OpenMM code with the backbone's topology and positions (N, CA, C; nanometers):
from openmm import Vec3, app, unit

residues = "MET GLU GLU TYR HIS TYR PRO ILE ILE VAL GLU GLY ASP TRP GLY PRO ALA LYS ASN LEU LYS ASN LYS LEU GLN ILE HIS PHE GLN SER LYS LYS LYS SER LYS GLY GLY ASP CYS VAL VAL GLN TYR ASN ASP GLY SER ASN SER ALA THR ILE LEU PHE LYS SER SER HIS ILE ARG ASP GLY VAL LEU SER LYS THR GLU HIS ILE ILE THR ILE ASP ASN GLN GLN ILE LYS LEU LYS VAL TYR LYS PRO SER ASP VAL GLU GLU GLN ALA ASP SER THR GLY PRO LYS VAL SER ARG ILE ILE THR LYS CYS ARG ILE ARG THR MET LEU".split()
positions = [
    Vec3(-3.5970, -1.4923, 0.3907),
    Vec3(-3.4736, -1.5270, 0.3642),
    Vec3(-3.3483, -1.4569, 0.4634),
    Vec3(-3.2504, -1.5131, 0.5112),
    Vec3(-3.1378, -1.4419, 0.5585),
    Vec3(-3.0516, -1.3655, 0.5098),
    Vec3(-2.9836, -1.2512, 0.5064),
    Vec3(-2.8800, -1.2285, 0.4251),
    Vec3(-2.7564, -1.2672, 0.4357),
    Vec3(-2.6720, -1.2851, 0.3491),
    Vec3(-2.5492, -1.3111, 0.2998),
    Vec3(-2.4642, -1.2293, 0.2271),
    Vec3(-2.4087, -1.1750, 0.3187),
    Vec3(-2.3265, -1.0236, 0.2363),
    Vec3(-2.1874, -1.0231, 0.2369),
    Vec3(-2.1285, -1.1138, 0.2995),
    Vec3(-1.9924, -1.1469, 0.3003),
    Vec3(-1.9426, -1.2372, 0.1843),
    Vec3(-1.8793, -1.2089, 0.0838),
    Vec3(-1.8823, -1.3114, -0.0493),
    Vec3(-1.6746, -1.2898, -0.0333),
    Vec3(-1.6547, -1.4256, -0.1323),
    Vec3(-1.5620, -1.4472, -0.1436),
    Vec3(-1.5416, -1.5056, -0.2578),
    Vec3(-1.4279, -1.5146, -0.3442),
    Vec3(-1.4590, -1.5761, -0.4897),
    Vec3(-1.3507, -1.6778, -0.4791),
    Vec3(-1.3706, -1.7708, -0.5569),
    Vec3(-1.3489, -1.9406, -0.5687),
    Vec3(-1.2962, -1.9672, -0.7406),
    Vec3(-1.1853, -1.9802, -0.7476),
    Vec3(-1.1696, -2.0212, -0.8558),
    Vec3(-1.0867, -2.1735, -0.8563),
    Vec3(-1.0771, -2.2496, -0.9582),
    Vec3(-1.0457, -2.3561, -0.9705),
    Vec3(-1.0501, -2.4608, -1.1237),
    Vec3(-0.9439, -2.5293, -1.1174),
    Vec3(-0.9345, -2.6065, -1.2863),
    Vec3(-1.0386, -2.6897, -1.2849),
    Vec3(-1.1705, -2.6918, -1.2588),
    Vec3(-1.2675, -2.8029, -1.2303),
    Vec3(-1.3295, -2.8552, -1.3510),
    Vec3(-1.3075, -2.7620, -1.4679),
    Vec3(-1.3655, -2.8501, -1.6072),
    Vec3(-1.5127, -2.8298, -1.5741),
    Vec3(-1.5885, -2.9340, -1.6358),
    Vec3(-1.7357, -2.9129, -1.6696),
    Vec3(-1.7695, -3.0581, -1.5360),
    Vec3(-1.8430, -2.9977, -1.4092),
    Vec3(-1.8309, -3.1109, -1.3566),
    Vec3(-1.9914, -3.1098, -1.3090),
    Vec3(-2.0577, -3.2237, -1.2993),
    Vec3(-2.1963, -3.2193, -1.2474),
    Vec3(-2.2474, -3.1812, -1.0922),
    Vec3(-2.1488, -3.1866, -1.0321),
    Vec3(-2.2269, -3.1590, -0.9054),
    Vec3(-2.0889, -3.0980, -0.8154),
    Vec3(-2.0470, -2.9458, -0.8948),
    Vec3(-1.9698, -2.8744, -0.8521),
    Vec3(-2.0208, -2.7804, -0.7461),
    Vec3(-2.1430, -2.7343, -0.7607),
    Vec3(-2.2492, -2.6316, -0.7052),
    Vec3(-2.2347, -2.7267, -0.5253),
    Vec3(-2.2957, -2.8492, -0.5635),
    Vec3(-2.2861, -2.9010, -0.3928),
    Vec3(-2.1764, -2.9257, -0.3191),
    Vec3(-2.0392, -2.9721, -0.4292),
    Vec3(-1.9273, -3.0077, -0.3635),
    Vec3(-1.9386, -2.8576, -0.3190),
    Vec3(-1.9322, -2.7589, -0.3535),
    Vec3(-1.8434, -2.6367, -0.3097),
    Vec3(-1.9127, -2.6027, -0.1809),
    Vec3(-2.0517, -2.6128, -0.1505),
    Vec3(-2.1493, -2.5750, -0.0651),
    Vec3(-2.0801, -2.6518, 0.0353),
    Vec3(-2.1074, -2.8174, 0.0175),
    Vec3(-2.0588, -2.8942, 0.1217),
    Vec3(-1.9316, -2.8494, 0.2028),
    Vec3(-1.7896, -2.8077, 0.0888),
    Vec3(-1.7036, -2.7746, 0.1461),
    Vec3(-1.6739, -2.6326, 0.2110),
    Vec3(-1.7282, -2.5343, 0.1874),
    Vec3(-1.7656, -2.4040, 0.2623),
    Vec3(-1.8574, -2.4171, 0.3572),
    Vec3(-1.9266, -2.5257, 0.3560),
    Vec3(-2.0361, -2.5095, 0.4916),
    Vec3(-1.9575, -2.6023, 0.6252),
    Vec3(-1.8703, -2.6771, 0.6136),
    Vec3(-1.7670, -2.7275, 0.6677),
    Vec3(-1.6802, -2.6610, 0.7387),
    Vec3(-1.6829, -2.6630, 0.8811),
    Vec3(-1.6111, -2.6037, 0.9866),
    Vec3(-1.4674, -2.6826, 0.9752),
    Vec3(-1.4654, -2.8267, 0.9435),
    Vec3(-1.3699, -2.9082, 0.9799),
    Vec3(-1.2715, -2.8902, 0.8101),
    Vec3(-1.3596, -2.9198, 0.6941),
    Vec3(-1.2703, -2.8569, 0.5831),
    Vec3(-1.2525, -2.7220, 0.5642),
    Vec3(-1.3270, -2.6407, 0.5860),
    Vec3(-1.2803, -2.5171, 0.4985),
    Vec3(-1.2710, -2.3776, 0.6284),
    Vec3(-1.3288, -2.4200, 0.7255),
    Vec3(-1.2942, -2.3224, 0.8741),
    Vec3(-1.4193, -2.2254, 0.8101),
    Vec3(-1.5438, -2.3191, 0.7311),
    Vec3(-1.6550, -2.2155, 0.6766),
    Vec3(-1.7891, -2.2307, 0.7991),
    Vec3(-1.9109, -2.2029, 0.7357),
    Vec3(-2.0160, -2.2131, 0.7839),
    Vec3(-2.1777, -2.1999, 0.6923),
    Vec3(-2.2366, -2.1596, 0.7577),
    Vec3(-2.3461, -2.1120, 0.6586),
    Vec3(-2.3269, -2.0352, 0.5464),
    Vec3(-2.3545, -2.0842, 0.4222),
    Vec3(-2.3111, -1.9827, 0.3136),
    Vec3(-2.4376, -2.0212, 0.1795),
    Vec3(-2.3769, -1.9474, 0.0811),
    Vec3(-2.4764, -1.9828, -0.0567),
    Vec3(-2.3880, -1.9711, -0.1348),
    Vec3(-2.3816, -2.0508, -0.2320),
    Vec3(-2.2836, -2.0683, -0.3784),
    Vec3(-2.3527, -2.0068, -0.4675),
    Vec3(-2.3056, -1.8979, -0.5505),
    Vec3(-2.3417, -1.8640, -0.6683),
    Vec3(-2.2440, -1.9192, -0.7724),
    Vec3(-2.2855, -1.9994, -0.8607),
    Vec3(-2.1931, -2.0506, -0.9868),
    Vec3(-2.2453, -2.0766, -1.1237),
    Vec3(-2.2176, -2.0443, -1.2098),
    Vec3(-2.2398, -2.0538, -1.3598),
    Vec3(-2.1978, -2.1971, -1.4344),
    Vec3(-2.2916, -2.2647, -1.4716),
    Vec3(-2.2127, -2.3796, -1.5293),
    Vec3(-2.1076, -2.3451, -1.6688),
    Vec3(-1.9945, -2.4205, -1.6548),
    Vec3(-1.8614, -2.3808, -1.7439),
    Vec3(-1.7697, -2.3042, -1.6880),
    Vec3(-1.8251, -2.1934, -1.5745),
    Vec3(-1.7433, -2.1225, -1.5273),
    Vec3(-1.6158, -2.1787, -1.4619),
    Vec3(-1.5124, -2.0909, -1.4090),
    Vec3(-1.4212, -2.1555, -1.3572),
    Vec3(-1.3861, -2.0927, -1.2247),
    Vec3(-1.4975, -2.0375, -1.1964),
    Vec3(-1.4990, -1.9201, -1.0493),
    Vec3(-1.6419, -1.9546, -1.0279),
    Vec3(-1.6191, -1.9344, -0.8801),
    Vec3(-1.7915, -1.9125, -0.8257),
    Vec3(-1.7884, -1.8023, -0.7117),
    Vec3(-1.9114, -1.7673, -0.6979),
    Vec3(-1.8988, -1.6941, -0.5513),
    Vec3(-1.9767, -1.7654, -0.4446),
    Vec3(-1.8917, -1.7680, -0.3291),
    Vec3(-1.9410, -1.7949, -0.2335),
    Vec3(-2.0102, -1.6658, -0.1231),
    Vec3(-2.1381, -1.6679, -0.0625),
    Vec3(-2.1480, -1.5801, 0.0345),
    Vec3(-2.1710, -1.6257, 0.1426),
    Vec3(-2.1425, -1.5803, 0.2697),
    Vec3(-2.1349, -1.6237, 0.3800),
    Vec3(-2.2301, -1.4902, 0.4767),
    Vec3(-2.2908, -1.5549, 0.6057),
    Vec3(-2.3640, -1.4940, 0.6763),
    Vec3(-2.2873, -1.3749, 0.7685),
    Vec3(-2.1762, -1.4215, 0.7936),
    Vec3(-2.0740, -1.3113, 0.8807),
    Vec3(-1.9326, -1.3034, 0.7944),
    Vec3(-1.8797, -1.1874, 0.8735),
    Vec3(-1.7549, -1.1487, 0.8398),
    Vec3(-1.6619, -1.2358, 0.9159),
    Vec3(-1.7303, -1.2547, 0.9825),
    Vec3(-1.6042, -1.4059, 1.0708),
    Vec3(-1.5740, -1.5343, 1.0193),
    Vec3(-1.7364, -1.5838, 0.9721),
    Vec3(-1.6994, -1.6857, 0.9036),
    Vec3(-1.6185, -1.6732, 0.8014),
    Vec3(-1.6372, -1.5866, 0.7110),
    Vec3(-1.5651, -1.5364, 0.5525),
    Vec3(-1.3855, -1.5443, 0.6096),
    Vec3(-1.3465, -1.4649, 0.7269),
    Vec3(-1.2144, -1.4526, 0.7756),
    Vec3(-1.1577, -1.5768, 0.7845),
    Vec3(-1.2710, -1.7010, 0.8496),
    Vec3(-1.2124, -1.7874, 0.9014),
    Vec3(-1.1487, -1.8870, 0.7637),
    Vec3(-1.2261, -1.8635, 0.6532),
    Vec3(-1.2444, -1.9273, 0.5098),
    Vec3(-1.0913, -1.9069, 0.5109),
    Vec3(-1.1024, -1.7496, 0.4899),
    Vec3(-0.9339, -1.7095, 0.4114),
    Vec3(-0.8684, -1.7395, 0.4938),
    Vec3(-0.8477, -1.7508, 0.6447),
    Vec3(-0.7150, -1.7773, 0.6754),
    Vec3(-0.6818, -1.9426, 0.6865),
    Vec3(-0.7635, -1.9960, 0.6553),
    Vec3(-0.6979, -2.1399, 0.5770),
    Vec3(-0.6352, -2.1539, 0.4302),
    Vec3(-0.5074, -2.1953, 0.4903),
    Vec3(-0.4290, -2.1824, 0.3607),
    Vec3(-0.4283, -2.2405, 0.2463),
    Vec3(-0.5266, -2.3990, 0.2741),
    Vec3(-0.5409, -2.4808, 0.1136),
    Vec3(-0.6767, -2.5191, 0.1356),
    Vec3(-0.7463, -2.5111, 0.0363),
    Vec3(-0.8373, -2.5605, -0.0052),
    Vec3(-0.8699, -2.6696, -0.1217),
    Vec3(-0.9189, -2.7708, -0.0882),
    Vec3(-0.9033, -2.9013, -0.2333),
    Vec3(-1.0421, -2.9176, -0.1910),
    Vec3(-1.1046, -2.9651, -0.2999),
    Vec3(-1.2179, -3.0476, -0.3067),
    Vec3(-1.2019, -3.1896, -0.4080),
    Vec3(-1.2362, -3.2827, -0.4030),
    Vec3(-1.2342, -3.3796, -0.4573),
    Vec3(-1.3327, -3.4089, -0.5845),
    Vec3(-1.2839, -3.4025, -0.7243),
    Vec3(-1.4008, -3.4230, -0.8314),
    Vec3(-1.3348, -3.5371, -0.9290),
    Vec3(-1.4053, -3.6321, -0.9483),
    Vec3(-1.4217, -3.7633, -1.0187),
    Vec3(-1.2889, -3.8342, -1.0044),
    Vec3(-1.2618, -3.8088, -0.8694),
    Vec3(-1.1477, -3.8648, -0.8238),
    Vec3(-1.0145, -3.7814, -0.8345),
    Vec3(-1.0433, -3.6432, -0.8598),
    Vec3(-0.8802, -3.5648, -0.8721),
    Vec3(-0.9168, -3.4965, -0.7579),
    Vec3(-0.8327, -3.4368, -0.7157),
    Vec3(-0.7852, -3.3430, -0.6372),
    Vec3(-0.7976, -3.2188, -0.6681),
    Vec3(-0.8723, -3.1058, -0.6704),
    Vec3(-0.8501, -2.9765, -0.7181),
    Vec3(-0.8142, -2.8747, -0.6418),
    Vec3(-0.7437, -2.8323, -0.6078),
    Vec3(-0.7011, -2.7034, -0.5310),
    Vec3(-0.7506, -2.5840, -0.5742),
    Vec3(-0.8109, -2.5068, -0.4733),
    Vec3(-0.9173, -2.3908, -0.5394),
    Vec3(-0.8304, -2.2845, -0.4786),
    Vec3(-0.8112, -2.1726, -0.5514),
    Vec3(-0.7663, -2.0024, -0.4791),
    Vec3(-0.8776, -1.9872, -0.4412),
    Vec3(-0.8569, -1.8605, -0.3363),
    Vec3(-1.0095, -1.8586, -0.2645),
    Vec3(-0.9422, -1.6944, -0.1987),
    Vec3(-1.0480, -1.5920, -0.2604),
    Vec3(-0.9897, -1.4712, -0.2341),
    Vec3(-1.1187, -1.3435, -0.2096),
    Vec3(-1.1292, -1.2659, -0.1360),
    Vec3(-1.2427, -1.1363, -0.1184),
    Vec3(-1.2126, -1.0765, -0.2586),
    Vec3(-1.3408, -1.0259, -0.2925),
    Vec3(-1.3711, -0.9923, -0.4270),
    Vec3(-1.2927, -0.8175, -0.4444),
    Vec3(-1.2365, -0.7729, -0.2977),
    Vec3(-1.1954, -0.6286, -0.2983),
    Vec3(-1.0108, -0.6640, -0.3717),
    Vec3(-0.9731, -0.7692, -0.3181),
    Vec3(-0.8590, -0.8042, -0.3322),
    Vec3(-0.8489, -0.8113, -0.4744),
    Vec3(-0.9210, -0.8997, -0.5748),
    Vec3(-0.9175, -0.8430, -0.7112),
    Vec3(-0.8795, -0.7208, -0.7594),
    Vec3(-0.9665, -0.5817, -0.7105),
    Vec3(-0.9572, -0.4897, -0.7444),
    Vec3(-0.7932, -0.4490, -0.7047),
    Vec3(-0.7538, -0.4391, -0.6090),
    Vec3(-0.6114, -0.4052, -0.5591),
    Vec3(-0.5264, -0.4905, -0.6236),
    Vec3(-0.5318, -0.6020, -0.7047),
    Vec3(-0.4495, -0.6808, -0.7767),
    Vec3(-0.4426, -0.5945, -0.9421),
    Vec3(-0.5645, -0.5670, -0.9642),
    Vec3(-0.5645, -0.4891, -1.1125),
    Vec3(-0.5081, -0.3774, -1.0969),
    Vec3(-0.5445, -0.2669, -0.9435),
    Vec3(-0.4392, -0.1612, -0.9525),
    Vec3(-0.2916, -0.1648, -0.9432),
    Vec3(-0.2790, -0.3044, -0.9010),
    Vec3(-0.0953, -0.2814, -0.8869),
    Vec3(-0.0821, -0.3563, -1.0071),
    Vec3(-0.1279, -0.3779, -1.0870),
    Vec3(-0.0560, -0.4631, -1.2365),
    Vec3(-0.0683, -0.3279, -1.3533),
    Vec3(-0.1452, -0.2656, -1.3108),
    Vec3(-0.2242, -0.1996, -1.4200),
    Vec3(-0.0876, -0.0888, -1.4798),
    Vec3(0.0269, -0.0135, -1.4040),
    Vec3(0.1419, 0.0229, -1.4671),
    Vec3(0.2256, -0.1094, -1.5424),
    Vec3(0.2227, -0.1852, -1.4643),
    Vec3(0.3087, -0.2799, -1.5160),
    Vec3(0.2569, -0.3551, -1.6682),
    Vec3(0.1326, -0.3528, -1.6895),
    Vec3(0.0649, -0.3934, -1.8207),
    Vec3(0.1127, -0.2856, -1.8863),
    Vec3(0.0814, -0.1578, -1.8766),
    Vec3(0.0833, -0.0270, -1.9497),
    Vec3(0.2713, -0.0304, -2.0212),
    Vec3(0.3281, -0.0723, -1.8975),
    Vec3(0.4628, -0.0605, -1.9329),
    Vec3(0.5259, -0.1723, -2.0684),
    Vec3(0.4374, -0.2778, -2.0086),
    Vec3(0.4715, -0.4216, -2.1257),
    Vec3(0.4111, -0.3499, -2.2474),
    Vec3(0.3068, -0.2915, -2.2522),
    Vec3(0.2744, -0.2557, -2.3868),
    Vec3(0.3358, -0.1666, -2.4741),
    Vec3(0.4015, -0.0442, -2.3750),
    Vec3(0.4807, 0.0425, -2.4552),
    Vec3(0.6158, -0.0356, -2.5133),
    Vec3(0.6648, -0.1021, -2.4185),
    Vec3(0.7786, -0.1418, -2.4715),
    Vec3(0.7915, -0.2696, -2.6192),
    Vec3(0.6571, -0.3161, -2.6276),
    Vec3(0.6040, -0.3795, -2.7317),
    Vec3(0.5942, -0.3020, -2.8651),
    Vec3(0.5768, -0.1805, -2.8181),
    Vec3(0.4978, -0.0998, -2.9438),
    Vec3(0.6648, -0.0208, -2.9742),
    Vec3(0.7353, 0.0114, -2.8623),
    Vec3(0.9105, 0.0315, -2.8976),
    Vec3(0.9656, -0.0501, -3.0096),
    Vec3(0.9495, -0.1742, -2.9764),
    Vec3(1.0345, -0.3002, -3.0417),
    Vec3(0.9741, -0.3069, -3.1609),
    Vec3(0.8368, -0.3097, -3.1976),
    Vec3(0.7690, -0.3192, -3.3466),
    Vec3(0.8343, -0.1714, -3.4065),
    Vec3(0.8356, -0.0613, -3.3568),
    Vec3(0.8978, 0.0487, -3.4558),
    Vec3(1.0180, 0.0107, -3.5097),
    Vec3(1.1059, -0.0432, -3.4198),
    Vec3(1.2451, -0.0547, -3.4641),
    Vec3(1.2534, -0.1746, -3.5582),
] * unit.nanometer
topology = app.Topology()
chain = topology.addChain("A")
for resn in residues:
    res = topology.addResidue(resn, chain)
    for name in ("N", "CA", "C"):
        topology.addAtom(name, app.Element.getBySymbol(name[0]), res)
């Protein structure tokens, strides 16, 4: 089996969908729809996120360069949020101090 070392995270408000994994597979394999290519989809039923693994960083970068990803489920268009897993860590780092400031403000207000 060939290796797929280049992940992206996909999030969407797709609710319980029967064929979601197949729809994601078709979307992210299509150069026309997503600038994608050969990939593997990892998805747990009931989750609002999936991991797509690509064979090459070039394919992954193509997918990330596309400004908008939309799939159709039950006649509804679902806009997808697509990002690299490392972007989550960076977002968490950048929001860390802000969150602690908010908590501190709440504690001060409750003391008054």
